[in-house]
Steps between C-alpha positions, in 0.01 A plus 500: 500500500785738580662412171183594315477836677862569423446422134196736484698776667789453261273523197317809623825688563639442158476769235187485289521372145574743221154439359344669802709807442404546139232750424198319363380586157135497394360177366477504120133399497367601842650848526565464874818470703609443855518874569124520441430328833279736709564789257131589463438467872780749575361747247151468646624567853694797373179634345329444834757717680658215697809391303753785458638525142859378469621750240625835622269755353259779588230238552699334772549829687121569486402143583497546881247783457292273277504227766418755773176596324396134495579463871300818571188395307496155652553636854222756448252242376578260785454787746164577338394139554597506869314834546189362330506191720499727805209702362295193413557309822196285557405454130643149440434487124666834425792428734570164334488648149739771609720235664533306172616810312724631776663169590566424131674836464690443826633167372638663185643785707687255730632307199633823351676577830665157504615556142638846569703371796674230296530618139855358496368156590254517204779601264706210632214256430467619138876477451536150638204364305643643181837343585335160540319543166829603331669192649252266329440711190761325280319169565170662400650630178614148409184315599153595374328331795694703753440818302129422505510474877668837531274680251197337661596645839566840342160512331326374812670778694365756250146373539525501877648848507256677270187281521394610850573866414278481197221360719553772761506773237165367380373482857643840595267723295205330668624635829637827364190617320216339699447808721480721193258265329279491808512882513398516136199275571366737768687417819538810718796365697859572395646156536867407468652201317634303803462682831202729555521794738243711686294755308666794668818403309350400164276807478811711445539438128877574457579281800270225361680503166843490666401198717346329200822537302714386797297178537506422129879568488548281804314198362657532156846461652380237749421283200850535366693471829306244698408265220824579318705389803299181526558423133871587537539220755276260313694555177823450696368164626391404145853564373659305787269207431592518127872500581449195722310334218785573257745359752283187530514453120876547498542246778270246332701528179836481679750273322270413211650465156374725219198345324697452175777303669359151441834337530558649842157382620574142385840520671339606828257208491780254427713634783208480746438134394870414543556406136762769436795614711465884544883528528524433127343843441688714747460829314127494429393352835738700726429816304128456544544433873704816541228695321232339713685587819552860392137536403397349834715750684338783301157364595599515868630854464174603332296333773691680773457827311122441483490424871682827565239690300225330703659628824496856367140451377389373837666791683330777295169325429412364845361820666324612183332162450393487866344847473316394186370176656358683799341777294359265238357251745325761711401705194341203322296416811362851555445563127292185475304608809433839350398354166250279682342745747564859393168646385664759270522383139802719432701344782390147410616546142839628610543204738405236243745645245780528756444159664713283261813716557588404861461128426713535188774684685524213753478224239760640264766504773416149611487361147842644405661387827359148456659478153842570645461228765377256233795561265744470789351163598531383137870587516557223750385237248614659175846355550353150449426600142864576429755256359628414845517123442859407429629846599808538719474504877592872506198581284270277705608667827451854373162408348393350831600823676283707268201269541538497881517882513187522288313283752535761772167670566475828313239751612427860428303655784289809560623664816650169616148384588332380177680284241433637153324198345158382393410361841538848650259639240233248604566574867466878457185473290344264754592738784349794309173315433484384863529858619232603246269229637560621857419859400185384325380302801569796728298728272212252482489465875500881542210527256309230683546678835380832355186342358 
Protein backbone atom coordinates (compact mmCIF):
# COMPACT_ATOMS: atom_id res chain seq x y z
CA UNK A 1 0.00 0.00 0.00
CA UNK A 2 2.84 2.41 0.82
CA UNK A 3 4.48 1.53 -2.47
CA UNK A 4 1.27 2.45 -4.30
CA UNK A 5 1.06 5.80 -2.55
CA UNK A 6 4.69 6.49 -3.32
CA UNK A 7 4.14 5.73 -6.99
CA UNK A 8 1.12 8.07 -7.16
CA UNK A 9 3.08 10.84 -5.47
CA UNK A 10 5.98 10.37 -7.87
CA UNK A 11 3.70 10.60 -10.90
CA UNK A 12 1.87 13.69 -9.66
CA UNK A 13 5.10 15.56 -9.02
CA UNK A 14 6.53 15.00 -12.48
CA UNK A 15 6.28 17.69 -15.08
CA UNK A 16 3.14 17.51 -17.22
CA UNK A 17 3.36 16.26 -20.77
CA UNK A 18 4.10 18.70 -23.55
CA UNK A 19 0.61 18.08 -24.97
CA UNK A 20 -0.93 19.75 -21.94
CA UNK A 21 1.17 22.84 -22.51
CA UNK A 22 0.20 23.28 -26.13
CA UNK A 23 -2.48 25.80 -26.87
CA UNK A 24 -5.49 23.99 -28.25
CA UNK A 25 -6.71 24.84 -31.69
CA UNK A 26 -10.33 24.81 -32.77
CA UNK A 27 -11.75 21.58 -34.09
CA UNK A 28 -11.98 21.62 -37.90
CA UNK A 29 -15.66 20.60 -37.91
CA UNK A 30 -16.96 21.61 -34.49
CA UNK A 31 -15.49 25.11 -34.24
CA UNK A 32 -14.83 24.76 -30.49
CA UNK A 33 -11.65 24.43 -28.47
CA UNK A 34 -10.55 23.84 -24.90
CA UNK A 35 -10.38 27.59 -24.23
CA UNK A 36 -14.15 27.81 -24.82
CA UNK A 37 -14.85 26.09 -21.49
CA UNK A 38 -17.07 28.45 -19.40
CA UNK A 39 -16.41 31.32 -21.82
CA UNK A 40 -20.08 32.21 -22.21
CA UNK A 41 -20.72 31.89 -18.48
CA UNK A 42 -17.94 34.37 -17.72
CA UNK A 43 -19.31 36.85 -20.27
CA UNK A 44 -22.79 36.51 -18.80
CA UNK A 45 -21.57 37.20 -15.26
CA UNK A 46 -19.62 40.19 -16.56
CA UNK A 47 -22.82 41.52 -18.10
CA UNK A 48 -24.53 40.96 -14.75
CA UNK A 49 -21.97 43.12 -12.96
CA UNK A 50 -20.38 40.28 -10.99
CA UNK A 51 -17.29 39.19 -12.97
CA UNK A 52 -14.76 42.03 -13.39
CA UNK A 53 -13.38 42.27 -16.94
CA UNK A 54 -9.79 41.08 -17.26
CA UNK A 55 -8.58 43.56 -19.87
CA UNK A 56 -7.33 46.91 -18.62
CA UNK A 57 -9.66 49.48 -20.13
CA UNK A 58 -12.05 52.25 -19.21
CA UNK A 59 -14.78 49.65 -18.72
CA UNK A 60 -12.75 47.97 -15.99
CA UNK A 61 -12.30 51.27 -14.13
CA UNK A 62 -16.05 51.96 -14.26
CA UNK A 63 -17.04 48.40 -13.44
CA UNK A 64 -17.09 48.87 -9.61
CA UNK A 65 -19.61 51.68 -10.06
CA UNK A 66 -21.70 49.42 -12.28
CA UNK A 67 -21.64 46.69 -9.62
CA UNK A 68 -22.47 49.23 -6.89
CA UNK A 69 -25.71 50.19 -8.67
CA UNK A 70 -26.76 46.54 -8.69
CA UNK A 71 -25.98 46.17 -4.98
CA UNK A 72 -27.95 49.35 -4.26
CA UNK A 73 -31.07 48.30 -6.19
CA UNK A 74 -31.12 44.83 -4.68
CA UNK A 75 -30.58 46.19 -1.16
CA UNK A 76 -33.35 48.76 -1.65
CA UNK A 77 -35.84 46.17 -2.93
CA UNK A 78 -35.08 43.79 -0.06
CA UNK A 79 -35.53 46.64 2.40
CA UNK A 80 -38.90 47.42 0.79
CA UNK A 81 -39.95 43.80 1.33
CA UNK A 82 -38.99 43.90 5.00
CA UNK A 83 -40.83 47.21 5.45
CA UNK A 84 -43.96 45.83 3.76
CA UNK A 85 -43.88 42.74 5.97
CA UNK A 86 -43.91 44.99 9.02
CA UNK A 87 -46.82 47.04 7.64
CA UNK A 88 -48.88 43.96 6.75
CA UNK A 89 -48.28 42.08 10.00
CA UNK A 90 -51.34 39.89 10.55
CA UNK A 91 -52.26 39.43 6.87
CA UNK A 92 -50.84 35.94 6.26
CA UNK A 93 -51.51 35.80 2.50
CA UNK A 94 -49.84 39.12 1.74
CA UNK A 95 -46.91 38.41 4.07
CA UNK A 96 -46.22 35.06 2.41
CA UNK A 97 -46.36 36.52 -1.08
CA UNK A 98 -43.96 39.25 0.02
CA UNK A 99 -41.77 36.60 1.65
CA UNK A 100 -41.43 34.67 -1.63
CA UNK A 101 -40.29 37.76 -3.51
CA UNK A 102 -38.01 39.06 -0.76
CA UNK A 103 -36.41 35.74 0.12
CA UNK A 104 -35.75 34.99 -3.55
CA UNK A 105 -34.01 38.35 -3.91
CA UNK A 106 -32.11 37.79 -0.66
CA UNK A 107 -30.78 34.45 -1.93
CA UNK A 108 -29.39 36.08 -5.07
CA UNK A 109 -27.94 38.91 -3.02
CA UNK A 110 -26.10 36.49 -0.70
CA UNK A 111 -24.77 34.56 -3.71
CA UNK A 112 -23.45 37.82 -5.18
CA UNK A 113 -21.68 38.58 -1.90
CA UNK A 114 -20.05 35.14 -1.87
CA UNK A 115 -18.88 35.70 -5.44
CA UNK A 116 -17.50 39.17 -4.75
CA UNK A 117 -15.50 37.84 -1.79
CA UNK A 118 -13.75 35.15 -3.84
CA UNK A 119 -13.40 36.34 -7.44
CA UNK A 120 -9.87 34.93 -7.49
CA UNK A 121 -11.22 31.48 -6.62
CA UNK A 122 -13.66 31.63 -9.53
CA UNK A 123 -10.89 32.65 -11.90
CA UNK A 124 -8.81 29.75 -10.58
CA UNK A 125 -11.66 27.33 -11.27
CA UNK A 126 -12.01 28.52 -14.88
CA UNK A 127 -8.25 28.29 -15.38
CA UNK A 128 -7.89 24.78 -13.98
CA UNK A 129 -10.86 23.44 -15.96
CA UNK A 130 -9.40 24.84 -19.16
CA UNK A 131 -6.04 23.28 -18.29
CA UNK A 132 -7.71 19.87 -17.90
CA UNK A 133 -9.49 20.33 -21.23
CA UNK A 134 -6.20 21.34 -22.93
CA UNK A 135 -4.51 18.28 -21.46
CA UNK A 136 -6.99 15.93 -23.15
CA UNK A 137 -7.59 18.05 -26.25
CA UNK A 138 -4.99 16.26 -28.45
CA UNK A 139 -6.80 12.98 -27.80
CA UNK A 140 -10.10 14.59 -28.78
CA UNK A 141 -8.60 15.88 -32.03
CA UNK A 142 -7.45 12.37 -32.94
CA UNK A 143 -10.63 10.52 -31.93
CA UNK A 144 -14.07 11.46 -33.22
CA UNK A 145 -15.79 9.77 -30.27
CA UNK A 146 -13.85 11.81 -27.72
CA UNK A 147 -14.46 15.00 -29.71
CA UNK A 148 -18.19 14.21 -29.67
CA UNK A 149 -18.09 13.94 -25.87
CA UNK A 150 -16.39 17.33 -25.55
CA UNK A 151 -18.64 19.13 -28.04
CA UNK A 152 -21.70 17.50 -26.46
CA UNK A 153 -20.73 18.93 -23.07
CA UNK A 154 -20.06 22.34 -24.64
CA UNK A 155 -23.47 22.46 -26.31
CA UNK A 156 -25.20 21.20 -23.20
CA UNK A 157 -23.52 23.98 -21.27
CA UNK A 158 -24.85 26.54 -23.76
CA UNK A 159 -28.41 25.26 -23.38
CA UNK A 160 -28.16 25.26 -19.61
CA UNK A 161 -26.66 28.76 -19.55
CA UNK A 162 -29.11 30.54 -21.83
CA UNK A 163 -32.23 28.35 -21.65
CA UNK A 164 -33.30 29.45 -18.13
CA UNK A 165 -32.54 33.08 -18.99
CA UNK A 166 -34.80 32.90 -22.04
CA UNK A 167 -37.57 31.50 -19.83
CA UNK A 168 -37.05 34.22 -17.22
CA UNK A 169 -36.99 36.95 -19.86
CA UNK A 170 -40.36 35.66 -21.06
CA UNK A 171 -41.61 35.45 -17.49
CA UNK A 172 -40.18 38.86 -16.52
CA UNK A 173 -42.50 41.09 -18.58
CA UNK A 174 -45.47 39.37 -16.92
CA UNK A 175 -44.21 40.72 -13.60
CA UNK A 176 -42.85 44.00 -14.96
CA UNK A 177 -45.98 45.17 -16.77
CA UNK A 178 -48.78 43.55 -14.77
CA UNK A 179 -49.31 46.66 -12.56
CA UNK A 180 -49.50 48.86 -15.65
CA UNK A 181 -51.96 46.49 -17.35
CA UNK A 182 -54.18 46.43 -14.26
CA UNK A 183 -54.02 50.23 -14.13
CA UNK A 184 -55.07 50.39 -17.78
CA UNK A 185 -58.06 48.15 -17.06
CA UNK A 186 -59.40 50.49 -14.39
CA UNK A 187 -57.53 49.69 -11.19
CA UNK A 188 -57.13 52.78 -9.03
CA UNK A 189 -54.18 51.42 -7.06
CA UNK A 190 -50.61 52.18 -8.07
CA UNK A 191 -49.13 48.71 -7.74
CA UNK A 192 -45.46 47.78 -8.05
CA UNK A 193 -43.96 44.78 -9.87
CA UNK A 194 -42.60 42.85 -6.87
CA UNK A 195 -42.98 44.63 -3.54
CA UNK A 196 -45.96 46.95 -3.01
CA UNK A 197 -45.79 49.89 -0.62
CA UNK A 198 -48.34 51.97 1.24
CA UNK A 199 -50.39 54.52 -0.67
CA UNK A 200 -48.72 57.47 1.02
CA UNK A 201 -45.57 56.51 -0.91
CA UNK A 202 -47.04 55.48 -4.26
CA UNK A 203 -49.28 58.57 -4.48
CA UNK A 204 -46.16 60.68 -5.04
CA UNK A 205 -45.78 60.06 -8.76
CA UNK A 206 -42.03 60.79 -9.20
CA UNK A 207 -41.24 58.58 -6.19
CA UNK A 208 -43.54 55.86 -7.56
CA UNK A 209 -41.75 55.90 -10.93
CA UNK A 210 -38.31 55.79 -9.25
CA UNK A 211 -39.29 52.79 -7.08
CA UNK A 212 -40.81 51.05 -10.09
CA UNK A 213 -37.58 51.44 -12.07
CA UNK A 214 -35.46 50.28 -9.12
CA UNK A 215 -37.50 47.08 -8.73
CA UNK A 216 -37.42 46.28 -12.45
CA UNK A 217 -33.65 46.97 -12.56
CA UNK A 218 -33.16 44.76 -9.51
CA UNK A 219 -35.04 41.77 -10.90
CA UNK A 220 -33.45 42.04 -14.34
CA UNK A 221 -29.99 41.68 -12.83
CA UNK A 222 -31.17 39.06 -10.33
CA UNK A 223 -32.00 36.88 -13.33
CA UNK A 224 -28.48 37.22 -14.68
CA UNK A 225 -26.57 36.97 -11.39
CA UNK A 226 -28.50 34.39 -9.39
CA UNK A 227 -29.42 32.04 -12.21
CA UNK A 228 -26.16 32.85 -14.02
CA UNK A 229 -24.13 31.73 -11.00
CA UNK A 230 -26.13 28.51 -10.75
CA UNK A 231 -25.54 27.77 -14.42
CA UNK A 232 -21.85 28.64 -14.03
CA UNK A 233 -21.46 25.86 -11.47
CA UNK A 234 -23.69 23.43 -13.35
CA UNK A 235 -21.75 23.99 -16.57
CA UNK A 236 -18.52 23.46 -14.62
CA UNK A 237 -19.82 20.12 -13.37
CA UNK A 238 -20.93 19.16 -16.89
CA UNK A 239 -17.41 19.79 -18.19
CA UNK A 240 -15.82 17.86 -15.31
CA UNK A 241 -18.12 14.91 -16.01
CA UNK A 242 -17.20 15.11 -19.71
CA UNK A 243 -13.48 15.11 -18.91
CA UNK A 244 -13.98 12.04 -16.71
CA UNK A 245 -15.90 10.37 -19.51
CA UNK A 246 -13.07 11.12 -21.95
CA UNK A 247 -10.62 9.68 -19.43
CA UNK A 248 -12.78 6.57 -19.15
CA UNK A 249 -12.63 6.10 -22.91
CA UNK A 250 -8.86 6.58 -22.94
CA UNK A 251 -8.46 4.04 -20.16
CA UNK A 252 -10.74 1.51 -21.84
CA UNK A 253 -8.74 1.78 -25.07
CA UNK A 254 -5.40 1.58 -23.27
CA UNK A 255 -2.88 -0.67 -25.05
CA UNK A 256 -5.18 -1.55 -27.94
CA UNK A 257 -3.69 -1.91 -31.38
CA UNK A 258 -4.94 0.34 -34.19
CA UNK A 259 -7.95 -1.20 -35.95
CA UNK A 260 -6.00 -1.68 -39.22
CA UNK A 261 -3.19 -3.66 -37.52
CA UNK A 262 -4.65 -7.13 -38.12
CA UNK A 263 -1.27 -8.80 -37.81
CA UNK A 264 -0.71 -7.28 -34.38
CA UNK A 265 -4.13 -8.47 -33.18
CA UNK A 266 -3.40 -12.02 -34.34
CA UNK A 267 0.00 -11.84 -32.62
CA UNK A 268 -1.62 -10.78 -29.33
CA UNK A 269 -4.04 -13.71 -29.42
CA UNK A 270 -1.23 -16.16 -30.17
CA UNK A 271 0.90 -14.82 -27.32
CA UNK A 272 -2.04 -15.04 -24.87
CA UNK A 273 -2.66 -18.68 -25.92
CA UNK A 274 1.05 -19.54 -25.51
CA UNK A 275 1.62 -20.48 -29.14
CA UNK A 276 4.24 -17.80 -29.76
CA UNK A 277 7.17 -16.64 -27.67
CA UNK A 278 6.85 -12.82 -27.25
CA UNK A 279 10.65 -12.52 -26.93
CA UNK A 280 10.92 -13.20 -30.67
CA UNK A 281 9.32 -9.77 -31.29
CA UNK A 282 11.23 -7.61 -28.81
CA UNK A 283 10.80 -4.33 -30.66
CA UNK A 284 7.08 -4.40 -31.38
CA UNK A 285 6.02 -5.87 -28.02
CA UNK A 286 8.39 -3.89 -25.78
CA UNK A 287 7.68 -0.72 -27.71
CA UNK A 288 3.96 -1.14 -27.27
CA UNK A 289 4.41 -1.85 -23.55
CA UNK A 290 6.44 1.33 -23.15
CA UNK A 291 3.72 3.27 -24.95
CA UNK A 292 1.05 1.66 -22.79
CA UNK A 293 2.91 2.53 -19.60
CA UNK A 294 3.44 6.15 -20.69
CA UNK A 295 -0.22 6.50 -21.65
CA UNK A 296 -1.27 4.99 -18.32
CA UNK A 297 0.91 7.50 -16.48
CA UNK A 298 -0.71 10.30 -18.49
CA UNK A 299 -4.14 8.96 -17.51
CA UNK A 300 -3.17 9.10 -13.84
CA UNK A 301 -1.87 12.65 -14.20
CA UNK A 302 -5.12 13.69 -15.88
CA UNK A 303 -7.15 12.01 -13.14
CA UNK A 304 -5.25 13.82 -10.42
CA UNK A 305 -5.69 17.10 -12.33
CA UNK A 306 -9.46 16.50 -12.48
CA UNK A 307 -9.57 15.74 -8.75
CA UNK A 308 -7.73 19.00 -8.12
CA UNK A 309 -10.35 20.89 -10.14
CA UNK A 310 -13.09 19.22 -8.08
CA UNK A 311 -11.51 20.49 -4.85
CA UNK A 312 -11.57 24.03 -6.20
CA UNK A 313 -15.14 23.57 -7.42
CA UNK A 314 -16.23 22.27 -4.01
CA UNK A 315 -14.62 25.20 -2.21
CA UNK A 316 -16.29 27.95 -4.25
CA UNK A 317 -19.60 26.20 -4.96
CA UNK A 318 -20.49 24.86 -1.51
CA UNK A 319 -21.87 28.05 0.14
CA UNK A 320 -23.65 29.17 -3.04
CA UNK A 321 -25.33 25.78 -3.53
CA UNK A 322 -26.40 25.66 0.13
CA UNK A 323 -27.95 29.13 -0.16
CA UNK A 324 -29.80 28.09 -3.29
CA UNK A 325 -31.08 24.84 -1.74
CA UNK A 326 -32.51 26.67 1.28
CA UNK A 327 -34.10 29.45 -0.80
CA UNK A 328 -35.52 27.09 -3.41
CA UNK A 329 -36.95 24.56 -0.96
CA UNK A 330 -38.71 27.21 1.14
CA UNK A 331 -39.67 29.27 -1.93
CA UNK A 332 -41.27 26.29 -3.70
CA UNK A 333 -43.31 25.44 -0.60
CA UNK A 334 -44.69 28.94 -0.03
CA UNK A 335 -45.22 29.59 -3.76
CA UNK A 336 -47.32 26.42 -4.00
CA UNK A 337 -49.27 27.49 -0.92
CA UNK A 338 -49.95 30.91 -2.42
CA UNK A 339 -50.97 29.45 -5.77
CA UNK A 340 -53.47 27.24 -3.92
CA UNK A 341 -55.06 29.67 -1.48
CA UNK A 342 -54.40 33.27 -2.52
CA UNK A 343 -57.72 34.74 -3.69
CA UNK A 344 -56.10 37.31 -6.00
CA UNK A 345 -55.87 36.13 -9.60
CA UNK A 346 -52.85 38.34 -10.27
CA UNK A 347 -50.85 36.77 -7.45
CA UNK A 348 -51.94 33.24 -8.36
CA UNK A 349 -50.80 33.70 -11.97
CA UNK A 350 -47.40 34.98 -10.83
CA UNK A 351 -46.96 32.04 -8.45
CA UNK A 352 -47.89 29.41 -11.03
CA UNK A 353 -45.45 30.85 -13.58
CA UNK A 354 -42.66 31.13 -11.01
CA UNK A 355 -43.22 27.70 -9.37
CA UNK A 356 -41.08 25.55 -11.76
CA UNK A 357 -37.97 27.69 -11.22
CA UNK A 358 -37.10 26.74 -7.58
CA UNK A 359 -37.46 23.02 -8.32
CA UNK A 360 -35.37 23.40 -11.46
CA UNK A 361 -32.59 25.21 -9.59
CA UNK A 362 -32.35 22.34 -7.09
CA UNK A 363 -32.59 19.61 -9.69
CA UNK A 364 -29.97 21.00 -12.05
CA UNK A 365 -27.32 21.04 -9.30
CA UNK A 366 -28.17 17.50 -8.19
CA UNK A 367 -28.28 16.11 -11.72
CA UNK A 368 -24.87 17.55 -12.68
CA UNK A 369 -23.26 16.44 -9.41
CA UNK A 370 -24.66 12.92 -9.85
CA UNK A 371 -23.08 12.70 -13.32
CA UNK A 372 -19.64 13.39 -11.86
CA UNK A 373 -20.05 10.67 -9.24
CA UNK A 374 -21.27 8.23 -11.89
CA UNK A 375 -18.33 8.85 -14.23
CA UNK A 376 -15.88 8.55 -11.33
CA UNK A 377 -17.38 5.19 -10.39
CA UNK A 378 -17.06 4.00 -13.99
CA UNK A 379 -13.36 4.87 -13.86
CA UNK A 380 -12.79 2.10 -11.33
CA UNK A 381 -13.95 -0.53 -13.86
CA UNK A 382 -12.79 1.05 -17.12
CA UNK A 383 -9.35 -0.40 -16.58
CA UNK A 384 -10.79 -3.89 -17.12
CA UNK A 385 -11.56 -2.89 -20.71
CA UNK A 386 -7.92 -2.15 -21.44
CA UNK A 387 -5.36 -4.58 -22.82
CA UNK A 388 -4.07 -5.42 -19.35
CA UNK A 389 -3.91 -9.20 -19.95
CA UNK A 390 -0.32 -10.12 -20.66
CA UNK A 391 0.97 -6.68 -19.67
CA UNK A 392 4.03 -6.27 -17.48
CA UNK A 393 3.79 -6.24 -13.71
CA UNK A 394 4.69 -2.55 -13.64
CA UNK A 395 1.68 -1.72 -15.82
CA UNK A 396 -0.63 -3.94 -13.76
CA UNK A 397 0.45 -2.29 -10.49
CA UNK A 398 -0.04 1.25 -11.77
CA UNK A 399 -3.42 0.34 -13.28
CA UNK A 400 -4.45 -1.16 -9.96
CA UNK A 401 -3.46 2.07 -8.20
CA UNK A 402 -5.65 4.15 -10.53
CA UNK A 403 -8.64 1.84 -10.11
CA UNK A 404 -8.27 1.81 -6.31
CA UNK A 405 -8.08 5.61 -6.18
CA UNK A 406 -11.23 5.85 -8.31
CA UNK A 407 -13.11 3.67 -5.78
CA UNK A 408 -12.73 6.27 -3.05
CA UNK A 409 -16.09 7.96 -2.40
CA UNK A 410 -16.32 11.26 -4.27
CA UNK A 411 -18.92 13.78 -3.13
CA UNK A 412 -19.66 17.38 -3.87
CA UNK A 413 -21.61 18.93 -1.01
CA UNK A 414 -23.73 22.00 -0.44
CA UNK A 415 -22.51 23.65 2.74
CA UNK A 416 -21.01 20.32 3.89
CA UNK A 417 -24.54 19.17 4.75
CA UNK A 418 -26.21 17.99 1.55
CA UNK A 419 -24.41 15.83 -1.04
CA UNK A 420 -25.08 17.19 -4.51
CA UNK A 421 -26.83 14.18 -6.07
CA UNK A 422 -30.28 13.01 -7.13
CA UNK A 423 -31.16 11.61 -3.72
CA UNK A 424 -30.78 15.08 -2.25
CA UNK A 425 -33.19 16.48 -4.84
CA UNK A 426 -35.85 13.97 -3.80
CA UNK A 427 -35.19 14.69 -0.12
CA UNK A 428 -35.55 18.46 -0.53
CA UNK A 429 -38.70 18.20 -2.65
CA UNK A 430 -40.25 15.84 -0.08
CA UNK A 431 -39.34 18.23 2.73
CA UNK A 432 -40.83 21.16 0.83
CA UNK A 433 -44.08 19.31 0.16
CA UNK A 434 -44.27 18.14 3.78
CA UNK A 435 -43.99 21.73 4.96
CA UNK A 436 -46.67 22.76 2.44
CA UNK A 437 -48.98 20.05 3.81
CA UNK A 438 -48.38 21.26 7.36
CA UNK A 439 -49.19 24.85 6.39
CA UNK A 440 -52.33 23.70 4.61
CA UNK A 441 -53.53 21.72 7.62
CA UNK A 442 -52.85 24.68 9.91
CA UNK A 443 -54.86 26.95 7.63
CA UNK A 444 -57.75 24.47 7.44
CA UNK A 445 -57.84 24.11 11.21
CA UNK A 446 -57.85 27.90 11.61
CA UNK A 447 -60.75 28.22 9.16
CA UNK A 448 -62.68 25.51 11.03
CA UNK A 449 -62.19 27.28 14.36
CA UNK A 450 -63.40 30.59 12.91
CA UNK A 451 -66.55 29.01 11.49
